[in-house]
C-alpha positions as CSV (number, residue, x, y, z in Angstrom):
1,X,68.4,-7.2,-42.4
2,X,65.8,-9.2,-40.9
3,X,66.9,-11.9,-38.4
4,X,65.2,-15.2,-38.0
5,X,63.7,-16.4,-34.7
6,X,66.3,-19.0,-34.6
7,X,69.1,-16.5,-34.3
8,X,67.1,-14.0,-32.3
9,X,64.3,-15.8,-30.3
10,X,61.3,-14.0,-29.3
11,X,61.2,-13.6,-25.4
12,X,58.9,-15.9,-23.8
13,X,56.4,-13.1,-22.8
14,X,55.3,-12.4,-26.4
15,X,54.8,-16.0,-27.3
16,X,52.2,-16.1,-24.5
17,X,48.5,-15.6,-25.9
18,X,47.6,-14.2,-22.4
19,X,50.0,-11.7,-20.9
20,X,48.6,-12.3,-17.5
21,X,49.8,-15.9,-17.6
22,X,53.2,-14.4,-16.6
23,X,53.6,-11.3,-14.6
24,X,57.3,-10.1,-15.0
25,X,58.9,-7.8,-12.9
26,X,59.5,-4.3,-13.9
27,X,63.3,-5.0,-15.0
28,X,61.9,-7.7,-17.1
29,X,59.7,-5.4,-18.8
30,X,62.3,-2.8,-19.3
31,X,64.5,-5.4,-21.0
32,X,61.7,-6.6,-23.2
33,X,60.7,-3.0,-24.1
34,X,64.3,-2.4,-25.1
35,X,64.4,-5.6,-27.4
36,X,60.9,-4.7,-29.1
37,X,62.1,-1.1,-29.6
38,X,65.2,-2.4,-31.6
39,X,63.3,-5.0,-33.5
40,X,60.7,-2.4,-34.4
41,X,57.8,-4.3,-32.8
42,X,56.9,-1.7,-30.2
43,X,53.3,-1.3,-31.2
44,X,52.7,-5.1,-30.8
45,X,54.3,-4.9,-27.4
46,X,52.3,-2.0,-26.1
47,X,49.0,-3.6,-27.4
48,X,49.9,-6.8,-25.5
49,X,50.6,-4.8,-22.3
50,X,47.5,-2.7,-22.7
51,X,45.2,-6.0,-23.2
52,X,46.1,-6.9,-19.5
53,X,44.9,-5.0,-16.4
54,X,47.9,-6.4,-14.6
55,X,50.3,-4.6,-17.0
56,X,48.3,-1.4,-17.6
57,X,50.4,0.9,-15.4
58,X,53.6,0.1,-17.5
59,X,51.7,0.7,-20.7
60,X,50.3,3.9,-19.4
61,X,53.9,4.8,-18.5
62,X,55.4,4.1,-21.8
63,X,52.8,5.4,-24.2
64,X,53.3,9.2,-23.6
65,X,56.9,8.9,-23.8
66,X,57.4,7.1,-27.1
67,X,55.8,7.5,-30.5
68,X,53.3,4.8,-31.1
69,X,50.6,3.8,-33.6
70,X,47.0,4.3,-33.1
71,X,46.6,0.5,-32.6
72,X,48.6,0.6,-29.5
73,X,46.6,3.5,-28.0
74,X,43.3,2.0,-29.0
75,X,44.5,-1.2,-27.2
76,X,45.1,0.9,-24.1
77,X,41.6,2.4,-24.5
78,X,40.0,-0.9,-24.9
79,X,41.6,-2.2,-21.8
80,X,40.8,0.9,-19.7
81,X,37.2,0.7,-20.8
82,X,36.8,-3.0,-19.7
83,X,38.9,-2.4,-16.5
84,X,37.6,-1.7,-13.1
85,X,38.0,2.0,-13.5
86,X,36.6,2.9,-17.0
87,X,36.7,6.6,-16.2
88,X,40.6,6.4,-17.0
89,X,39.8,6.0,-20.6
90,X,38.7,9.6,-20.9
91,X,42.1,10.8,-19.9
92,X,43.7,8.4,-22.1
93,X,41.5,9.5,-25.0
94,X,42.7,13.2,-24.4
95,X,46.2,12.1,-24.6
96,X,45.8,10.6,-28.1
97,X,48.7,12.0,-30.3
98,X,46.8,11.1,-33.5
99,X,43.2,11.7,-34.6
100,X,40.8,8.9,-33.3
101,X,39.2,6.4,-35.5
102,X,36.0,4.6,-35.0
103,X,37.6,2.1,-32.8
104,X,38.7,4.8,-30.5
105,X,35.3,6.3,-30.2
106,X,33.6,2.9,-29.8
107,X,35.9,2.1,-26.9
108,X,35.3,5.6,-25.3
109,X,31.6,5.0,-25.6
110,X,31.8,1.6,-24.1
111,X,33.7,3.2,-21.2
112,X,30.9,5.6,-20.6
113,X,28.5,2.8,-20.7
114,X,30.5,0.8,-18.2
115,X,30.5,4.0,-15.9
116,X,26.7,4.3,-16.3
117,X,26.2,0.7,-15.4
118,X,28.2,0.8,-12.3
119,X,26.8,4.2,-11.2
120,X,23.5,2.4,-10.0
121,X,21.5,4.9,-8.1
122,X,24.3,6.9,-6.3
123,X,23.4,10.5,-7.3
124,X,26.9,11.8,-7.7
125,X,28.1,8.7,-9.8
126,X,25.1,9.0,-11.9
127,X,25.7,12.7,-12.6
128,X,29.4,12.1,-13.3
129,X,28.3,9.1,-15.7
130,X,25.9,11.5,-17.6
131,X,28.7,14.2,-18.0
132,X,31.0,11.5,-19.6
133,X,28.2,10.1,-21.7
134,X,27.6,13.5,-23.2
135,X,31.3,13.9,-23.7
136,X,31.8,10.5,-25.5
137,X,28.8,11.1,-27.8
138,X,30.1,14.5,-28.4
139,X,33.5,13.4,-29.3
140,X,32.0,10.8,-31.8
141,X,30.1,13.6,-33.7
142,X,33.0,16.0,-33.5
143,X,35.4,13.4,-35.1
144,X,32.9,12.3,-37.7
145,X,32.4,8.7,-36.5
146,X,28.7,9.1,-34.9
147,X,27.2,6.9,-37.9
148,X,29.4,4.0,-37.5
149,X,27.3,1.1,-36.6
150,X,29.6,0.0,-33.7
151,X,29.6,3.6,-32.3
152,X,25.9,3.8,-32.8
153,X,25.3,0.5,-30.9
154,X,27.7,1.8,-28.1
155,X,25.8,5.2,-27.8
156,X,22.5,3.2,-27.5
157,X,23.8,1.0,-24.9
158,X,25.3,3.9,-23.0
159,X,22.0,5.9,-22.7
160,X,20.0,2.6,-22.0
161,X,22.6,2.0,-19.0
162,X,21.8,5.4,-17.8
163,X,18.1,4.9,-18.0
164,X,17.8,7.9,-20.3
165,X,15.0,6.5,-22.5
166,X,14.5,9.6,-24.5
167,X,18.0,9.6,-25.6
168,X,18.2,5.7,-26.2
169,X,15.1,6.3,-28.5
170,X,16.8,8.9,-30.5
171,X,19.9,6.9,-30.7
172,X,17.9,3.8,-31.9
173,X,16.1,5.8,-34.5
174,X,19.5,6.7,-36.0
175,X,20.4,3.2,-36.6
176,X,19.5,2.1,-40.1
177,X,19.5,-1.7,-39.5
178,X,19.7,-2.4,-35.8
179,X,21.1,-5.7,-35.0
180,X,20.1,-8.1,-32.0
181,X,22.4,-6.2,-29.7
182,X,21.0,-2.9,-30.5
183,X,17.3,-4.1,-30.3
184,X,18.1,-5.9,-26.9
185,X,19.5,-2.8,-25.5
186,X,16.4,-0.8,-26.7
187,X,14.1,-3.4,-25.0
188,X,16.2,-3.1,-21.8
189,X,16.0,0.6,-21.9
190,X,12.1,0.8,-22.4
191,X,11.7,-2.0,-19.8
192,X,13.8,-0.3,-17.3
193,X,12.1,3.1,-17.8
194,X,8.6,1.4,-17.2
195,X,7.4,1.3,-20.8
196,X,7.0,-2.5,-20.9
197,X,4.5,-2.5,-23.5
198,X,6.6,-0.8,-26.0
199,X,9.4,-3.0,-25.0
200,X,7.4,-6.3,-25.5
201,X,6.3,-4.9,-28.9
202,X,10.1,-4.8,-29.9
203,X,10.8,-7.9,-28.2
204,X,8.0,-10.0,-29.9
205,X,9.4,-8.7,-33.1
206,X,12.9,-10.1,-32.8
207,X,13.8,-12.8,-35.0
208,X,16.3,-14.1,-32.6
209,X,16.7,-13.6,-28.9
210,X,19.6,-14.3,-26.6
211,X,19.4,-14.6,-23.0
212,X,20.0,-11.0,-22.5
213,X,17.0,-10.0,-24.3
214,X,14.8,-12.3,-22.3
215,X,16.1,-11.1,-19.1
216,X,15.8,-7.5,-20.0
217,X,12.1,-8.2,-20.6
218,X,11.5,-10.4,-17.5
219,X,13.4,-7.7,-15.3
220,X,11.2,-5.0,-16.9
221,X,8.1,-6.7,-16.0
222,X,9.4,-7.2,-12.4
223,X,10.5,-3.6,-12.3
224,X,6.7,-2.2,-12.7
225,X,5.3,-5.0,-10.5
226,X,3.8,-7.1,-13.3
227,X,5.2,-10.3,-11.6
228,X,2.8,-12.7,-13.1
229,X,3.6,-11.6,-16.8
230,X,7.3,-11.9,-15.7
231,X,6.7,-15.6,-14.6
232,X,4.7,-16.4,-17.8
233,X,7.5,-15.1,-19.7
234,X,10.1,-17.0,-17.9
235,X,8.0,-20.2,-18.7
236,X,8.2,-19.2,-22.4
237,X,11.9,-18.8,-22.1
238,X,12.3,-22.3,-20.6
239,X,10.2,-23.7,-23.5
240,X,12.4,-21.9,-26.1
241,X,15.4,-23.7,-24.7
242,X,17.3,-20.5,-23.9
243,X,20.1,-20.7,-21.6
244,X,19.0,-19.5,-18.2
245,X,21.7,-17.6,-16.2
246,X,21.9,-15.9,-12.8
247,X,20.5,-12.6,-13.8
248,X,17.3,-14.2,-15.1
249,X,16.9,-16.2,-12.0
250,X,17.3,-13.3,-9.7
251,X,14.5,-11.4,-11.7
252,X,12.3,-14.5,-11.3
253,X,13.0,-14.8,-7.6
254,X,12.1,-11.1,-7.1
255,X,8.7,-11.7,-9.1
256,X,8.0,-14.6,-6.6
257,X,8.7,-12.5,-3.8
258,X,6.4,-9.7,-5.0
259,X,3.5,-11.9,-5.2
260,X,4.2,-14.5,-2.5
261,X,4.7,-17.4,-5.1
262,X,6.6,-19.8,-2.7
263,X,6.2,-22.9,-4.9
264,X,7.7,-21.2,-8.0
265,X,10.5,-19.8,-5.9
266,X,11.3,-23.2,-4.3
267,X,11.4,-24.5,-7.9
268,X,14.0,-21.9,-8.8
269,X,16.0,-23.0,-5.8
270,X,15.8,-26.6,-7.0
271,X,16.8,-25.5,-10.4
272,X,20.1,-23.8,-9.3
273,X,21.0,-26.9,-7.2
274,X,20.0,-29.4,-9.9
275,X,22.2,-27.5,-12.5
276,X,25.1,-27.4,-10.2
277,X,24.9,-23.6,-10.4
278,X,27.4,-21.7,-8.0
279,X,25.4,-20.0,-5.2
280,X,26.8,-16.5,-5.8
281,X,26.3,-13.7,-3.3
282,X,23.7,-12.0,-5.5
283,X,21.7,-15.3,-6.1
284,X,21.8,-16.3,-2.5
285,X,20.6,-12.9,-1.4
286,X,17.8,-13.1,-3.9
287,X,16.7,-16.5,-2.3
288,X,16.8,-15.2,1.2
289,X,14.7,-12.2,0.2
290,X,12.3,-14.5,-1.6
291,X,11.8,-16.9,1.2
292,X,11.4,-14.0,3.7
293,X,8.9,-12.2,1.6
294,X,6.9,-15.5,1.1
295,X,6.8,-16.0,5.2
296,X,9.2,-18.9,4.9
297,X,11.6,-17.2,7.3
298,X,13.1,-20.4,8.8
299,X,14.3,-21.5,5.3
300,X,15.4,-18.1,4.5
301,X,17.7,-18.2,7.4
302,X,18.9,-21.7,6.5
303,X,20.0,-20.3,3.0
304,X,21.7,-17.4,4.7
305,X,23.6,-19.5,7.2
306,X,24.6,-21.9,4.3
307,X,26.2,-19.2,2.2
308,X,30.0,-19.1,2.0
309,X,30.0,-15.5,1.3
310,X,27.7,-12.7,2.2
311,X,27.8,-8.9,1.7
312,X,25.9,-6.0,3.2
313,X,22.9,-6.9,0.9
314,X,22.8,-10.3,2.1
315,X,22.9,-9.4,5.8
316,X,20.3,-6.6,5.3
317,X,17.9,-9.1,3.7
318,X,18.3,-11.5,6.4
319,X,17.7,-8.6,9.0
320,X,14.6,-7.3,6.9
321,X,13.2,-10.7,6.5
322,X,13.1,-11.3,10.3
323,X,11.7,-7.8,10.9
324,X,8.8,-8.2,8.5
325,X,7.8,-11.7,9.9
326,X,7.5,-10.2,13.4
327,X,10.7,-11.5,14.8
328,X,11.9,-8.2,16.3
329,X,14.3,-9.5,19.0
330,X,16.0,-11.9,16.5
331,X,16.2,-9.2,13.8
332,X,18.1,-7.0,16.5
333,X,20.4,-9.8,17.4
334,X,21.2,-10.4,13.8
335,X,22.0,-6.7,13.2
336,X,24.5,-6.7,16.0
337,X,26.0,-10.0,14.8
338,X,26.3,-8.2,11.3
339,X,28.2,-5.3,13.0
340,X,30.4,-7.7,14.9
341,X,31.3,-9.4,11.8
342,X,32.7,-6.2,10.4
343,X,30.0,-5.5,7.9
344,X,29.3,-1.9,7.7
345,X,25.6,-1.3,7.6
346,X,23.9,0.9,5.2
347,X,20.9,3.1,5.3
348,X,18.6,0.2,4.3
349,X,20.2,-1.9,7.1
350,X,19.0,0.7,9.4
351,X,15.6,1.0,7.9
352,X,15.4,-2.9,8.5
353,X,16.4,-3.1,12.1
354,X,14.4,0.0,13.1
355,X,11.4,-1.6,11.6
356,X,12.1,-4.7,13.5
357,X,12.3,-2.7,16.8
358,X,9.1,-1.0,15.9
359,X,7.2,-4.2,15.3
360,X,8.5,-5.8,18.6
361,X,8.1,-2.7,20.8
362,X,11.7,-2.3,21.4
363,X,11.7,1.5,21.9
364,X,15.0,2.0,23.8
365,X,16.7,-0.4,21.5
366,X,15.6,1.3,18.4
367,X,16.4,4.6,19.7
368,X,20.0,3.4,20.2
369,X,20.3,2.1,16.7
370,X,19.0,5.4,15.3
371,X,21.6,7.4,17.3
372,X,24.3,4.9,16.2
373,X,23.8,5.7,12.5
374,X,26.2,8.6,12.6
375,X,29.0,6.4,13.8
376,X,28.7,4.4,10.4
377,X,28.5,7.6,8.4
378,X,24.8,7.0,7.6
379,X,22.9,10.5,7.5
380,X,19.2,9.8,8.3
381,X,16.9,9.2,5.5
382,X,13.1,10.2,5.6
383,X,12.5,6.5,6.0
384,X,14.4,6.3,9.2
385,X,12.4,9.3,10.8
386,X,9.2,7.6,9.7
387,X,10.3,4.4,11.4
388,X,11.2,6.3,14.7
389,X,7.8,8.0,14.8
390,X,6.3,4.7,14.0
391,X,8.3,3.0,17.0
392,X,7.2,5.8,19.5
393,X,3.6,5.9,18.2
394,X,2.8,2.1,18.4
395,X,4.3,2.0,21.9
396,X,1.9,4.7,22.9
397,X,4.5,7.3,23.6
398,X,2.7,9.9,21.4
399,X,4.3,12.9,23.1
400,X,7.8,11.4,22.4
401,X,6.7,10.9,18.7
402,X,5.6,14.5,18.3
403,X,8.7,15.8,20.1
404,X,11.0,13.8,17.6
405,X,9.0,15.2,14.8
406,X,9.6,18.8,15.9
407,X,13.4,18.1,16.4
408,X,14.0,16.5,12.9
409,X,16.7,17.9,10.8
410,X,14.5,17.9,7.7
411,X,11.0,18.9,7.1
412,X,8.6,16.2,8.1
413,X,7.6,14.1,5.0
414,X,4.4,12.0,4.3
415,X,6.0,8.9,6.0
416,X,6.2,10.6,9.3
417,X,2.7,12.0,9.3
418,X,1.4,8.7,8.1
419,X,3.0,6.9,11.0
420,X,1.6,9.4,13.4
421,X,-1.9,8.9,11.7
422,X,-1.5,5.2,12.2
423,X,-0.6,5.6,15.9
424,X,-3.6,7.8,16.3
425,X,-5.6,5.0,15.0
426,X,-4.2,2.4,17.4
427,X,-4.6,4.6,20.4
428,X,-7.9,6.1,19.2
429,X,-6.7,9.7,19.3
430,X,-9.1,11.5,17.1
431,X,-7.6,14.8,17.6
432,X,-4.1,13.7,16.7
433,X,-5.5,11.8,13.7
434,X,-7.0,15.0,12.4
435,X,-3.6,16.8,13.0
436,X,-1.7,14.3,11.2
437,X,-4.0,14.1,8.2
438,X,-4.1,17.8,7.9
439,X,-0.2,17.8,7.7
440,X,-0.2,14.8,5.3
441,X,-2.7,16.2,3.0
442,X,-0.7,19.3,2.7
443,X,2.1,17.1,1.0
444,X,0.0,14.4,-0.6
445,X,-3.5,15.6,-1.1
446,X,-4.7,12.6,-2.9
447,X,-3.4,9.8,-0.5
448,X,-6.3,7.4,-0.3
449,X,-4.8,5.3,2.6
450,X,-4.7,8.5,4.8
451,X,-8.3,9.4,4.1
452,X,-9.3,5.7,4.9
453,X,-7.3,5.6,8.0
454,X,-9.0,8.8,9.4
455,X,-12.4,7.5,8.4
456,X,-11.7,4.1,10.4
457,X,-10.8,6.3,13.4
458,X,-14.1,8.3,13.1
459,X,-16.1,5.1,12.4
460,X,-14.6,3.3,15.6
461,X,-15.8,6.3,17.7
462,X,-19.1,6.3,15.9
463,X,-18.6,9.7,14.6
464,X,-20.5,9.3,11.4
465,X,-20.3,13.0,10.6
466,X,-16.6,12.7,10.5
467,X,-16.7,9.6,8.3
468,X,-19.2,11.6,5.8
469,X,-16.9,14.5,5.9
470,X,-13.9,12.5,4.8
471,X,-15.8,10.7,2.1
472,X,-16.9,14.2,1.0
473,X,-13.3,15.3,0.7
474,X,-12.5,12.1,-1.1
475,X,-15.2,12.6,-3.7
476,X,-14.3,16.2,-4.2
477,X,-10.8,15.3,-5.0
478,X,-11.6,12.4,-7.0
479,X,-9.7,10.3,-4.5
480,X,-10.8,6.7,-4.7
481,X,-10.0,3.8,-2.3
482,X,-7.7,1.3,-3.8
483,X,-9.6,-2.0,-4.0
484,X,-8.5,-4.8,-1.8
485,X,-7.2,-7.9,-3.3
486,X,-5.5,-11.2,-2.0
487,X,-3.6,-13.9,-3.7
488,X,-3.0,-17.6,-2.8
489,X,-0.7,-20.1,-4.5
490,X,-2.0,-23.4,-5.2
491,X,-0.1,-26.2,-7.3
492,X,2.1,-23.5,-8.7
493,X,-0.8,-21.3,-9.8
494,X,-1.3,-17.8,-8.3
495,X,-5.0,-17.1,-7.6
496,X,-6.5,-13.7,-7.1
497,X,-9.4,-12.5,-5.2
498,X,-11.0,-9.1,-5.0
499,X,-13.2,-7.9,-2.2
500,X,-16.9,-8.8,-3.0
501,X,-15.9,-10.6,-6.1
502,X,-17.8,-13.8,-7.2
503,X,-15.8,-14.4,-10.4
504,X,-13.7,-17.2,-9.3
505,X,-14.4,-20.5,-11.2
506,X,-14.9,-22.3,-7.9
507,X,-16.9,-19.6,-6.3
508,X,-19.9,-21.8,-5.5
509,X,-17.5,-24.2,-3.4
510,X,-15.9,-21.0,-1.9
511,X,-19.4,-19.9,-0.9
512,X,-20.2,-23.2,0.9
513,X,-16.9,-23.2,2.8
514,X,-17.4,-19.4,3.9
515,X,-20.9,-20.6,5.5
516,X,-19.2,-23.5,7.0
517,X,-16.4,-21.3,8.5
518,X,-18.9,-18.8,9.8
519,X,-20.9,-21.6,11.3
520,X,-18.0,-23.0,13.2
521,X,-16.7,-19.7,14.3
522,X,-20.1,-18.6,15.8
523,X,-20.1,-21.9,17.9
524,X,-16.9,-20.4,19.2
525,X,-18.6,-17.3,20.1
526,X,-17.1,-15.3,17.2
527,X,-19.0,-11.9,16.3
528,X,-18.0,-9.8,13.5
529,X,-16.0,-6.8,14.4
530,X,-17.7,-3.9,12.1
531,X,-16.0,-0.8,14.0
532,X,-14.0,-0.2,10.9
533,X,-16.8,-0.3,8.3
534,X,-17.0,3.1,6.9
535,X,-20.7,3.5,6.5
536,X,-23.5,4.3,9.1
537,X,-25.6,1.3,8.0
538,X,-27.4,-1.5,9.8
539,X,-25.3,-4.0,11.6
540,X,-26.5,-6.9,9.4
541,X,-25.2,-5.0,6.3
542,X,-22.0,-4.1,8.1
543,X,-21.5,-7.8,8.5
544,X,-22.2,-8.7,4.9
545,X,-19.7,-5.9,3.8
546,X,-16.9,-7.4,5.6
547,X,-17.7,-11.2,5.1
548,X,-16.5,-11.0,1.4
549,X,-13.2,-9.3,2.1
550,X,-10.5,-10.6,-0.2
551,X,-8.5,-12.5,2.4
552,X,-11.6,-14.3,3.6
553,X,-12.2,-15.5,0.1
554,X,-8.6,-16.6,-0.4
555,X,-8.6,-18.3,3.0
556,X,-11.9,-20.3,2.1
557,X,-10.3,-21.3,-1.2
558,X,-7.2,-22.3,0.6
559,X,-9.0,-24.6,2.9
560,X,-10.8,-26.2,-0.1
561,X,-7.8,-26.5,-2.4
562,X,-4.8,-27.2,-0.2
563,X,-4.0,-30.5,1.6
564,X,-4.5,-30.2,5.5
565,X,-0.9,-30.6,6.4
566,X,0.0,-27.6,3.9
567,X,0.2,-24.1,5.3
568,X,-2.2,-21.6,3.8
569,X,-0.3,-18.4,2.5
570,X,-2.0,-15.3,1.6
571,X,-0.7,-12.0,0.1
572,X,-2.8,-9.0,0.6
573,X,-2.2,-5.5,-0.8
574,X,-3.8,-3.4,1.9
575,X,-3.4,-3.7,5.7
576,X,-5.6,-6.4,7.1
577,X,-8.6,-5.1,9.0
578,X,-9.0,-6.0,12.6
579,X,-12.1,-8.3,11.9
580,X,-10.2,-10.4,9.3
581,X,-7.3,-10.7,11.8
582,X,-9.4,-11.9,14.6
583,X,-11.4,-14.1,12.0
584,X,-8.1,-15.7,10.8
585,X,-6.8,-16.4,14.3
586,X,-9.9,-18.3,15.1
587,X,-9.9,-20.3,11.7
588,X,-6.3,-21.2,12.6
589,X,-7.5,-22.8,15.7
590,X,-10.9,-24.3,14.8
591,X,-9.7,-25.8,11.6
592,X,-6.2,-26.6,13.0
593,X,-4.3,-24.9,10.0
594,X,-1.3,-22.9,10.1
595,X,-1.9,-19.7,8.1
596,X,0.6,-17.0,7.0
597,X,-0.7,-13.7,5.7
598,X,1.4,-10.9,4.3
599,X,-0.4,-7.6,4.2
600,X,1.0,-4.2,3.2
601,X,3.0,-3.7,6.3
602,X,4.2,-7.1,7.7
603,X,3.6,-10.7,8.2
604,X,1.1,-12.5,10.4
605,X,1.7,-16.1,11.3
606,X,-1.3,-17.6,12.6
607,X,-1.3,-21.0,14.6
608,X,-3.6,-22.4,17.2
609,X,-5.6,-19.3,17.6
610,X,-2.6,-17.0,18.0
611,X,-0.8,-14.5,15.7
612,X,2.9,-13.9,15.8
613,X,2.2,-10.1,16.0
614,X,0.7,-10.7,19.5
615,X,-1.9,-8.2,18.4
616,X,0.6,-5.4,18.2
617,X,0.2,-4.1,14.8
């Protein structure tokens, strides 16, 4: 006979909506278990246990020992799929005493998607996630639930998380009426896979877009380096009134870092503070990275020091920021502080500190860092070897560089030979440059930068036959020099200049400013350094060729458009040439302006006729 609650009251635990609100002892659980076994409510008890990660161990202990409904087992699957170790859901699925239903398969697929999302780029974890994904999809097909809309959505999300665009496309094609979740997952898969135009087509056709869809599209643009489009889309997102969360802001900060859009990055920082958003580790790290890559290293370090919590990525971003801004000694000091704080450096951390040592000429310190990698369980990457060759090469220790290459535990790669080629340019070693280029082209036959670098070595030594030979090689292989461009941000808008281009709307003003810049510099004794011009032409023509380099155009525009008390910040896609470097140093003195220039390799901070690199670059 059924007894009422008044005569047989329900134990307090089951009256709680959230079992995590009360964490009973093991003896209490056993008593509660016995009570519900007698009252016939065991399935509800198990479902409650399984819904809490805190009580999962007891649920997993009880389920195999007692008959239970599929509802209880599904509750366990659901909890495991959402828990910190989603792979456990597969073991629980194999232990199902009853045929699975579409809920069981949906939870299994979600577990595979969670595994894929957590795998990141760690190769063993990615491989394991792929195997589980195939297993989950196969189980859905085998049990006849592959056509269930929820399962289909899960399969799509699973393949999207794995980055398997082809499988995601196939899964998407099977869905008769994809909902916003499915379309968003497909947008994310296409965008992350690099097909941002196809992703944008789907995105534009969505009648409704949540913040996940906006973020997937913005992140996709950032992923392929189309940062300006990412920022334009972010503006549209704000106009649409969509809630902006941390993930979106991190993507926007990354876009700002890519193109040096400091004003936009500062606005994001203001937005975070004005909305009272928590400065999470991820958001703080993105701010440190953005400020560093925009040359505002002081502000980057202020953000770093203000963070209540920092992880290895935060420390590494700060170390890297100091390195790229030419602060090699400070970079090494921060790395040592990181280790002293008990933070285990990873491979990226060592790339950063080795780069800082190379920039500052700290050869012995860099070698000590390289040798210490084994202590932290980090096997050298190709990038570490490249940094070491660059470290020795910049310092003029070319024999040490070659000996280091010969002793490498892996086959020398393009980064190593490229570093040696650059060292040959710095120290005018034509023979070593030819050797390095031969090795480099055997690996990367169409490397335009390598061809140009050797051409510069020949040009500096007036070896025009060598220049001609390299140009002939480039023509025969169809290798074209990447055009130089520079950007500068004025009033939140990024202006782009290409070498020799006269297309800017204010070019007439720029041309007048260039003439004034040249006039004032010649009064200071400036003469153009034409040694890196690749053509055997008259000196006047060479001067004309370098006078319209993209960074000079951007610099002239900055002098016109920015107030005198504002730093001029320029981002360049190629390594700055020696003439432009000398030119900018003089401009900083003659016009009394602070100029920050980021080229392909590092930052140059110009002030009072000096550069932070101390001409060691």
